[in-house]
N, C-alpha and C positions, 0 to 999 in steps of 0.2 A: 504494500500500500504506500504509494509515493506521497500521500498527503498526511500531514501531521494531524494529531487530534485537535489542536487549536484551529487549524485551517478548516477541518471538517465542521467543527463547532460553529465557527464564524459563518461558514457557508450555509449551514442549516438555519441559523438564526436570521440570516439575511434573505433566505428564500431562494438561494442559488440551486436550481433544479439539478444541475450537473453534480454538485457536491452532495446534495441530498441523496442522489442515486449512488454515488460513491460510498457514502456512509452506510446505506442499506446493504450494499455489496459486502462491505466490511463486516457488518453484523451477521450476514448470512454465511460468511466464510467459516470453515471448520479448521483452518490452520491455527495452530496454537499461538503463533505470534500475532495473528489477526484477532484472535479471541481476547488477548490481553488489551490490545488497543481498543477493541469494541467495548470492553467493560469500562475502560477509562472514558470513552465518549458517552456511553449511556449514563454514567454517573454524573457527567458534566451537564447533560441536557435535562436531567430529572426535574430540576426546579421549574422548567418551562413547559412541562407536560401536564396533561389532565384537563385541558380546557376545551377539548373537542367533543363533538357528539359522534359516538362510534356506532355505526349501523352495519349489521351483518345482513347480507342478502343471499338467500338460498332458494333452491327450487330445482326440479329435475332438469337435465339437459334439454334445451329447446323451450324452456319456460320464458326466455327473453330477458335473462339477467343482465347481459351486457347492454342491451338496448335500454332497459329500464335505468341502469346506472348512468349511462351516457345522458339521457334526457332529464333524469332527476338531478344529476350533477349540474347540468346547464341551468335548470330551474333554480337550484340553490345559489349558483353564481349570480343569476339575474336578481336574486334577493340580497345581494351584497356579501355572500359567503365565499370562502376559499374551500376547495374540495380536493381531497386526496383519495385516489382509488387504489386499493390493493387487490389485484385480481389474481386469485390463486388458481393456477392451471393444473390439470392432471399431468403427471409426469410420465415420461418414458420409463418403462420397467428396466430398460437396458442402461441408459446413460443418465437417468434422473432428470433429464431436461424437460422444459416446458413443451407441451404438444400444441396448444391452441394459440397462445400469444394474443391475449385479449386487447392489447394496446392497438392492434391493427383493426379491431372492430369498434373502436371508440374514436374515430377520426375527428369528429366535430368537437368532442370534449377535449381531445388532446391539443387542439388549436387554442384553447382558452388559456389566457395568461394566468388565471387564478385556479388552474387545475393541474394536478400532478398524478400521473398514472404509472403504477409499477406492477407489471406482471411478475409473478414469482412461481416457480415450480413447487408443487407440494412435496416432491422428492420422496414419495412413499409415505409421508406423514399423514396419519388418519385425522379425521375430525373436520375435514373440509377446508383446513387452513394449512399453512406451512409452519414449521416448528419455530420460526423466528417472526411470525406475523405480529405478535404482541410487541416485540422490540422495534420492528419496523414502524408500527403505529406510533410508538413513542417519538420516533424521529420526525414523523409527519406532524405530530402535535407541537413539537418544539419549533418546527418551521412555520407555525402559525395557521395551519389548516383548521377550519371550523368544523368541517364534516369529514370523517374518515369512513369511506364506504368499502366494505370488504365483500368481494364477490367470491363465494365459496365454490369448490370444485363441482358440487351438485351431483354426486354419484352414489350416495348411500346414507344410511341411518346415522352414521357418525357425524353428519353435518351439524348436529345439535351442539357439538363442542365449540362452534363459533360463538355460541351464546355466552361462553365463559370469558370472552374478551370484548364483548360489545355492550352498549347501553340499550340498543333496540335490535330485535331479531325479526326481520321481515321475510315472510314466506311468499314466494310467487307461485301461483297455481294457474294451470291452463286447462281448457276444456277439451274433451275428446279422447279419453282413455278408457272408454267402457264405464266401469264402475268409477264414479268420480272420486270416491274416497279410497279407492284401491291404491296402495302404495304410500298413503299418508300415514306415517307411523306415529304411534302415540307419543314417542319421545319428542318429535318435532312439535306436535300439537301442544305439549306441555310447556315447551320453551318459547313458542312463538309469541310475539307482541302485536304484530299487525299482519293481516293476510290481504294480498292483492291478487285478484283473479285477472290475469293479463290476457291480451289478445282477444278482447271482447269486441264484437262487431254486430251489425244488424242481423246477420245470419245465425249467430249463436247466442244472442242476447237472452232469450228465454231459458236456454239451457244453462247459461251463466247464472241467471237468477235462481234456478233450481239448485245449482251447486252451492250457491251462497247460503241458501236455506239449510242444505245438508250439513255444511260446515258449521253453521251457527248451532244446529242441533247437537252436533258432535262436541262442540266446545262447552255445551251445557253440562256435559258429564265429566269435565276436567276441572279440577280445583283451580281457581284464579291464581295466576303467578304474582300479580300485583294487586293489592287491595284497591277496590273501587275502579278497576280498569276492566271494562268489557271489551274483549278483543274485537276490533273492527274488521269486518270482511268487506272489502271494497272492490268495485268493478271498474275496468278501464282498459286502455290500450297505451302501453309505453311508447309504441312506435308513433302513435298519433297524438301523444301528449295529453291523453284523456285520463283523468283521475289522479294525475301526479300532484296537483295542487292540494288535493284532499289528503294524500299520503304525507306531504310536507307538513300540513296542519296537524295530522294525527301524531306524527313523530314529535313535533313540538309540544303537543298536549301531553303525550306520554312522559317526556322528559320532565316537564313541569310538575306532573303528578308525582313522579318518583322523588323529586326534590322536596315537594310539599310533605310527602310521607317520610322524609328523611331516609329514603331508600337508595338514593343515587350514590352517595359516598359509601354507604354500607355495602352495596353490591360491588363497587369498585375495589374495596378492601378485600372482599372475598375473592375477586378475580386475581388480585395481586398475590394473595396467599396460594392460590392454585398454581400460578406461574412459579412461585417459590418452590412448591413441592415438585413440580415438573423438573425444574433445573437441578434440584437436589439429586433426583434420580439420575439425570443425565451426567452430572459431574461425578457421582459415586461410581457409575459404570465406567466412565472414562478413566478414573483413577485406578480402578481394578485392572483395566486392560494394560495400564502402563507398567505394572509389576509383572515380570516374566513368569514367576511361579504362579501368580494369581491368574494370569492370562492362560497358562497351561491348564490349570484346573477349570477355567471358564470354557476353554475349547473342549476339554474332555466331557464335561457335563452337557455342553451344547450338542456334542456328537451323540451322546447317549439319548438325548431328547429327540434329535432328528431321526435316529435309528429306531426310536420307540422302544428302547431297552426298558425304559420306565416312563411314567407320565412326565411331560415337560414341566409341569408345575412342581413335581417332586424333585426333578433334577435342579430346578432353579432354587428351591428351598435348600437342598443339600449344598449347592455351591455357595449361597449366601452364608449359611451356617459355618462352612469351612473358612470362608473369608473373614468372618467376624472372630472366629477362634484364633486364627493366625494374627489378626490385627491386635487382639488383646495380649497375645503372647509376646508381641514386639514392644509393648509398652513397658 
């Protein structure tokens, strides 16, 4: 990394998109020397984070997530906001690279001075996000972006994990999959804050209204996530900018309600604690692998697990117990 921590910090604070991108690349790097500098940078920007509205956008492939984010982002900018988009792409199983490249699908938003778009490969990380999405979000907040829009991979139930790093979880639904509730897992319905039925036109309007009723009935059986918040199910078309104003208003209303209920900061504290727990696991595993004898034991138990000599969870337990015994004996 040819830029110093100070240069990256100044670039972030001044809104220099090139240096913001360089800082994100640094945070995403797995090289040990880059991790050290990344930690220095993240510590330096922390006082300038936390002032954005973080919105997770999920939905099945083809739901129109990129179109929605592009036009919603332009609407937010028209309302005087700065918008950062973190588009998490599914990764190649071979080289972990990004497959879709969402930046190419948000051409109009990319032209906006007050917009920043960062496609990131998920690199096999589950949960609809990349493993450093939270830290990338911190960088964008320190750069002064008012809205952080996170477009998830959109390929499975684990999408709900994006709710662990956002203030608002928006679910995009489309018409035309047979049973309209098929594939909508309870996990998503329990975590969602706003539902937008997208791609509604004159031909499918009645079907969209029926789907809206079905969704509202389904939501009646799920305990409310936030007190006094009835999850809105809205109809519209992101492509034709129909219904986006209402989404904008609902997000604003939801954030205000969370703050009124003293839930906004409470939830963010919980999210930070979850990130702490995640990184504890990551660093412990990395430390284990740096010790030759530990790495040998790790490889042995992993091989036993893959060969189904015993249950993988049993092998993991045996390995951790062995590691802890050896660690105590070294003290």
